[in-house]
matplotlib code that plots the C-alpha trace (Angstrom):
import matplotlib.pyplot as plt

x = [80.2, 78.3, 77.7, 79.3, 82.1, 83.2, 85.7, 84.5, 87.0, 87.0, 88.5, 88.4, 89.5, 92.3, 92.5, 93.1, 92.4, 90.1, 88.2, 85.1, 83.6, 79.8, 77.8, 74.7, 73.2, 70.5, 68.1, 68.9, 72.8, 71.9, 69.8, 72.9, 75.6, 73.1, 73.8, 77.3, 77.9, 75.4, 77.6, 80.2, 79.3, 78.9, 81.7, 84.4, 82.5, 82.5, 79.4, 79.6, 77.7, 77.3, 79.1, 82.3, 82.0, 82.8, 86.0, 88.0, 85.6, 86.0, 90.2, 90.2, 88.7, 91.1, 94.0, 92.1, 91.6, 95.1, 94.3, 94.5, 97.5, 98.8, 97.4, 99.4, 103.0, 105.3, 104.7, 101.5, 99.1, 100.0, 98.4, 97.6, 100.5, 99.1, 101.2, 100.9, 101.3, 104.4, 104.6, 106.6]
y = [86.0, 85.7, 86.6, 84.1, 83.5, 87.1, 87.6, 89.8, 92.8, 91.3, 87.3, 84.7, 85.2, 85.1, 83.5, 86.8, 86.6, 88.1, 91.6, 91.3, 94.7, 95.8, 98.3, 99.1, 99.8, 100.7, 97.9, 98.2, 98.5, 94.8, 93.6, 94.9, 92.5, 89.8, 89.6, 90.4, 87.0, 84.8, 86.4, 85.5, 81.9, 81.7, 82.5, 80.8, 77.7, 78.8, 79.9, 83.2, 85.7, 89.3, 89.6, 87.4, 89.6, 93.1, 93.5, 92.5, 94.1, 97.4, 96.1, 96.5, 99.6, 101.5, 99.7, 101.3, 104.8, 106.2, 109.9, 107.7, 105.5, 108.8, 110.5, 107.4, 107.6, 105.9, 108.2, 110.3, 112.2, 115.5, 118.0, 119.4, 122.2, 125.4, 127.2, 130.3, 131.9, 132.5, 135.7, 136.6]
z = [76.6, 78.4, 82.4, 84.2, 82.2, 82.7, 85.4, 88.1, 89.3, 92.8, 91.5, 94.2, 98.2, 99.6, 103.2, 106.1, 109.6, 110.5, 112.5, 113.3, 112.2, 112.7, 110.4, 108.8, 104.4, 102.8, 102.0, 98.0, 99.2, 100.1, 97.7, 95.5, 97.9, 97.4, 94.4, 93.2, 96.5, 93.7, 91.2, 92.1, 93.9, 89.9, 88.5, 90.8, 92.4, 95.7, 97.5, 99.5, 102.1, 100.8, 103.9, 103.7, 100.5, 101.7, 103.2, 99.9, 97.8, 100.3, 100.3, 96.1, 96.6, 98.5, 96.9, 93.5, 95.3, 93.7, 96.4, 99.3, 98.0, 97.7, 101.7, 103.1, 104.7, 106.2, 109.2, 110.7, 108.7, 107.1, 106.8, 103.2, 102.0, 101.1, 98.5, 97.6, 94.5, 92.8, 92.1, 88.9]

ax = plt.figure().add_subplot(projection="3d")
ax.plot(x, y, z, "-o")
ax.set_aspect("equal")
plt.show()
């Protein structure tokens, strides 16, 4: 299967409302993001840049992070519960 026919993990991008956020990354990460954007455009026929992909990548990462999902509740963040060893 060629690179252009494989599906990427990120998939096509949905339309969403946005909030501007600025961050700094290494030059090598920026290069990787640009390469991913080029592959995404080739795969899905929609030209996008790294800035467009970053929020979707972060959402996909957080959705796949089991530790984050387990720690997410509807109330305030919980502090870790220390369990004592059972003396039996």
